[in-house]
GUPA-657404 format. One record per residue (C-alpha): residue number from 0; residue in three letters; x, y, z. Coordinates in steps of 0.5 Angstrom, whole numbers, padded with zeros to 4 digits. Layout:
REM residues N
[NUM, ala, [X, Y, Z]]
...
REM end
This chain:
REM residues 236
[0, unk, [0113, 0020, 0105]]
[1, unk, [0109, 0025, 0109]]
[2, unk, [0109, 0023, 0117]]
[3, unk, [0106, 0023, 0122]]
[4, unk, [0100, 0027, 0125]]
[5, unk, [0096, 0025, 0130]]
[6, unk, [0088, 0026, 0131]]
[7, unk, [0083, 0024, 0136]]
[8, unk, [0077, 0023, 0132]]
[9, unk, [0076, 0019, 0125]]
[10, unk, [0072, 0025, 0123]]
[11, unk, [0078, 0030, 0124]]
[12, unk, [0083, 0026, 0120]]
[13, unk, [0077, 0025, 0114]]
[14, unk, [0077, 0033, 0114]]
[15, unk, [0085, 0034, 0113]]
[16, unk, [0087, 0028, 0110]]
[17, unk, [0087, 0031, 0103]]
[18, unk, [0092, 0036, 0105]]
[19, unk, [0097, 0032, 0108]]
[20, unk, [0100, 0030, 0102]]
[21, unk, [0101, 0023, 0099]]
[22, unk, [0103, 0018, 0101]]
[23, unk, [0102, 0019, 0109]]
[24, unk, [0102, 0016, 0116]]
[25, unk, [0097, 0018, 0121]]
[26, unk, [0095, 0016, 0128]]
[27, unk, [0087, 0016, 0129]]
[28, unk, [0085, 0015, 0137]]
[29, unk, [0092, 0011, 0137]]
[30, unk, [0091, 0007, 0131]]
[31, unk, [0096, 0008, 0125]]
[32, unk, [0093, 0009, 0118]]
[33, unk, [0097, 0009, 0112]]
[34, unk, [0095, 0012, 0106]]
[35, unk, [0099, 0008, 0100]]
[36, unk, [0099, 0006, 0093]]
[37, unk, [0094, 0001, 0094]]
[38, unk, [0089, 0005, 0098]]
[39, unk, [0082, 0007, 0095]]
[40, unk, [0082, 0014, 0092]]
[41, unk, [0076, 0018, 0094]]
[42, unk, [0074, 0025, 0092]]
[43, unk, [0069, 0030, 0095]]
[44, unk, [0065, 0032, 0088]]
[45, unk, [0060, 0027, 0086]]
[46, unk, [0061, 0029, 0079]]
[47, unk, [0069, 0029, 0079]]
[48, unk, [0068, 0022, 0082]]
[49, unk, [0063, 0020, 0076]]
[50, unk, [0068, 0022, 0071]]
[51, unk, [0074, 0019, 0074]]
[52, unk, [0070, 0012, 0075]]
[53, unk, [0068, 0012, 0067]]
[54, unk, [0075, 0013, 0065]]
[55, unk, [0077, 0007, 0070]]
[56, unk, [0071, 0003, 0068]]
[57, unk, [0074, 0003, 0061]]
[58, unk, [0079, -0001, 0063]]
[59, unk, [0075, -0006, 0067]]
[60, unk, [0076, -0003, 0074]]
[61, unk, [0071, -0001, 0079]]
[62, unk, [0075, 0003, 0084]]
[63, unk, [0081, 0008, 0083]]
[64, unk, [0087, 0007, 0088]]
[65, unk, [0092, 0013, 0089]]
[66, unk, [0097, 0009, 0085]]
[67, unk, [0093, 0009, 0079]]
[68, unk, [0092, 0016, 0080]]
[69, unk, [0099, 0018, 0080]]
[70, unk, [0100, 0014, 0074]]
[71, unk, [0095, 0019, 0070]]
[72, unk, [0099, 0023, 0065]]
[73, unk, [0094, 0027, 0061]]
[74, unk, [0087, 0028, 0062]]
[75, unk, [0085, 0032, 0056]]
[76, unk, [0078, 0032, 0054]]
[77, unk, [0076, 0029, 0061]]
[78, unk, [0073, 0035, 0064]]
[79, unk, [0072, 0041, 0059]]
[80, unk, [0065, 0044, 0059]]
[81, unk, [0062, 0040, 0065]]
[82, unk, [0058, 0045, 0068]]
[83, unk, [0057, 0040, 0074]]
[84, unk, [0064, 0040, 0077]]
[85, unk, [0064, 0045, 0084]]
[86, unk, [0070, 0042, 0087]]
[87, unk, [0077, 0039, 0085]]
[88, unk, [0082, 0039, 0091]]
[89, unk, [0084, 0032, 0090]]
[90, unk, [0087, 0034, 0083]]
[91, unk, [0093, 0035, 0087]]
[92, unk, [0094, 0028, 0087]]
[93, unk, [0095, 0027, 0080]]
[94, unk, [0103, 0028, 0081]]
[95, unk, [0104, 0024, 0074]]
[96, unk, [0102, 0030, 0070]]
[97, unk, [0107, 0036, 0069]]
[98, unk, [0102, 0040, 0065]]
[99, unk, [0095, 0042, 0065]]
[100, unk, [0092, 0041, 0058]]
[101, unk, [0090, 0047, 0054]]
[102, unk, [0082, 0048, 0055]]
[103, unk, [0082, 0042, 0061]]
[104, unk, [0077, 0046, 0065]]
[105, unk, [0075, 0051, 0060]]
[106, unk, [0067, 0052, 0061]]
[107, unk, [0067, 0049, 0067]]
[108, unk, [0062, 0054, 0070]]
[109, unk, [0061, 0052, 0077]]
[110, unk, [0068, 0050, 0079]]
[111, unk, [0069, 0054, 0085]]
[112, unk, [0076, 0051, 0088]]
[113, unk, [0082, 0047, 0085]]
[114, unk, [0089, 0045, 0087]]
[115, unk, [0094, 0044, 0082]]
[116, unk, [0099, 0038, 0083]]
[117, unk, [0106, 0040, 0085]]
[118, unk, [0109, 0037, 0079]]
[119, unk, [0106, 0042, 0074]]
[120, unk, [0111, 0046, 0070]]
[121, unk, [0106, 0049, 0065]]
[122, unk, [0099, 0051, 0065]]
[123, unk, [0097, 0051, 0057]]
[124, unk, [0092, 0056, 0053]]
[125, unk, [0085, 0057, 0056]]
[126, unk, [0086, 0051, 0061]]
[127, unk, [0081, 0055, 0066]]
[128, unk, [0078, 0059, 0061]]
[129, unk, [0070, 0062, 0062]]
[130, unk, [0071, 0059, 0069]]
[131, unk, [0066, 0064, 0072]]
[132, unk, [0065, 0061, 0079]]
[133, unk, [0072, 0060, 0080]]
[134, unk, [0074, 0063, 0087]]
[135, unk, [0080, 0059, 0089]]
[136, unk, [0086, 0056, 0085]]
[137, unk, [0093, 0054, 0088]]
[138, unk, [0098, 0054, 0083]]
[139, unk, [0104, 0050, 0086]]
[140, unk, [0112, 0053, 0086]]
[141, unk, [0113, 0048, 0080]]
[142, unk, [0110, 0052, 0075]]
[143, unk, [0115, 0055, 0070]]
[144, unk, [0110, 0057, 0064]]
[145, unk, [0103, 0060, 0064]]
[146, unk, [0100, 0060, 0057]]
[147, unk, [0095, 0065, 0053]]
[148, unk, [0088, 0066, 0056]]
[149, unk, [0090, 0061, 0061]]
[150, unk, [0085, 0064, 0066]]
[151, unk, [0081, 0068, 0061]]
[152, unk, [0074, 0070, 0064]]
[153, unk, [0075, 0067, 0071]]
[154, unk, [0072, 0069, 0077]]
[155, unk, [0078, 0070, 0082]]
[156, unk, [0078, 0076, 0086]]
[157, unk, [0086, 0075, 0088]]
[158, unk, [0091, 0071, 0085]]
[159, unk, [0098, 0069, 0087]]
[160, unk, [0104, 0067, 0082]]
[161, unk, [0109, 0063, 0085]]
[162, unk, [0117, 0065, 0085]]
[163, unk, [0119, 0060, 0079]]
[164, unk, [0114, 0063, 0074]]
[165, unk, [0119, 0065, 0068]]
[166, unk, [0114, 0067, 0062]]
[167, unk, [0107, 0069, 0062]]
[168, unk, [0102, 0069, 0056]]
[169, unk, [0097, 0074, 0053]]
[170, unk, [0091, 0075, 0056]]
[171, unk, [0092, 0071, 0062]]
[172, unk, [0087, 0074, 0066]]
[173, unk, [0083, 0078, 0061]]
[174, unk, [0076, 0079, 0063]]
[175, unk, [0077, 0077, 0070]]
[176, unk, [0072, 0082, 0073]]
[177, unk, [0072, 0080, 0080]]
[178, unk, [0080, 0081, 0080]]
[179, unk, [0082, 0086, 0085]]
[180, unk, [0089, 0084, 0087]]
[181, unk, [0095, 0080, 0084]]
[182, unk, [0101, 0078, 0087]]
[183, unk, [0108, 0076, 0083]]
[184, unk, [0113, 0073, 0088]]
[185, unk, [0119, 0072, 0083]]
[186, unk, [0124, 0077, 0084]]
[187, unk, [0125, 0077, 0076]]
[188, unk, [0119, 0080, 0072]]
[189, unk, [0116, 0074, 0068]]
[190, unk, [0117, 0075, 0061]]
[191, unk, [0111, 0077, 0057]]
[192, unk, [0110, 0080, 0050]]
[193, unk, [0105, 0086, 0052]]
[194, unk, [0100, 0090, 0057]]
[195, unk, [0094, 0085, 0056]]
[196, unk, [0095, 0081, 0062]]
[197, unk, [0089, 0084, 0066]]
[198, unk, [0085, 0087, 0060]]
[199, unk, [0078, 0088, 0062]]
[200, unk, [0080, 0087, 0069]]
[201, unk, [0076, 0094, 0072]]
[202, unk, [0076, 0092, 0079]]
[203, unk, [0084, 0091, 0079]]
[204, unk, [0087, 0096, 0084]]
[205, unk, [0094, 0092, 0087]]
[206, unk, [0099, 0089, 0083]]
[207, unk, [0104, 0086, 0089]]
[208, unk, [0111, 0085, 0087]]
[209, unk, [0118, 0084, 0091]]
[210, unk, [0120, 0090, 0094]]
[211, unk, [0127, 0089, 0092]]
[212, unk, [0124, 0088, 0085]]
[213, unk, [0119, 0094, 0084]]
[214, unk, [0123, 0098, 0080]]
[215, unk, [0125, 0092, 0076]]
[216, unk, [0118, 0091, 0074]]
[217, unk, [0116, 0098, 0073]]
[218, unk, [0121, 0098, 0067]]
[219, unk, [0120, 0091, 0064]]
[220, unk, [0117, 0090, 0058]]
[221, unk, [0109, 0089, 0059]]
[222, unk, [0110, 0091, 0066]]
[223, unk, [0110, 0098, 0066]]
[224, unk, [0102, 0098, 0064]]
[225, unk, [0101, 0096, 0071]]
[226, unk, [0106, 0101, 0074]]
[227, unk, [0101, 0105, 0078]]
[228, unk, [0098, 0099, 0081]]
[229, unk, [0105, 0096, 0084]]
[230, unk, [0106, 0096, 0091]]
[231, unk, [0111, 0092, 0095]]
[232, unk, [0109, 0085, 0097]]
[233, unk, [0111, 0087, 0104]]
[234, unk, [0105, 0091, 0105]]
[235, unk, [0100, 0086, 0104]]
REM end
């Protein structure tokens, strides 16, 4: 349970409620609001909403609750290739999932922003491949494995890889022409096979790593390719 925030107006709460975690309690103009398992799940993107309702209508339901969203284990094939999706920050509430399926959002060429659930441990191959418009992706600290081509040809200008990531596949950010900086928070360099991580990223200038580990990164297999770009995180 995520407790308690106070808002003066309902409009303020509506803007912030998706960032508060689920379930939660809020006070709005003196009224207590509980967002629980039976509360109706809302999404801001109309295309995402339509897709989700189509899935629910298959089992005879016209509405989605937070409890039903948390019960979802796999969304393979739900969104791949959809060029209308722009925003899916509410993906963060799919807490029944422990992986982003391969090609899950591949070729979603209009997708700009997404927040991954805090339960995800693996981002599979090409999960966000060819998301040319992607500007923001929040990778949670639960992630341990990032597989081949996971973000190949995406539009990100920066990326932060959290501290618990242990291994990274080949060509993960290949062809990311807008990418300018990458930050790796782990004190131990994640394992990788070679130097293909940022292939064809012509604008990448800086790779930030923990200052105490910068020499370790420079010596690690695959990481030496980016030694000249490395700077301590503390300089950000």
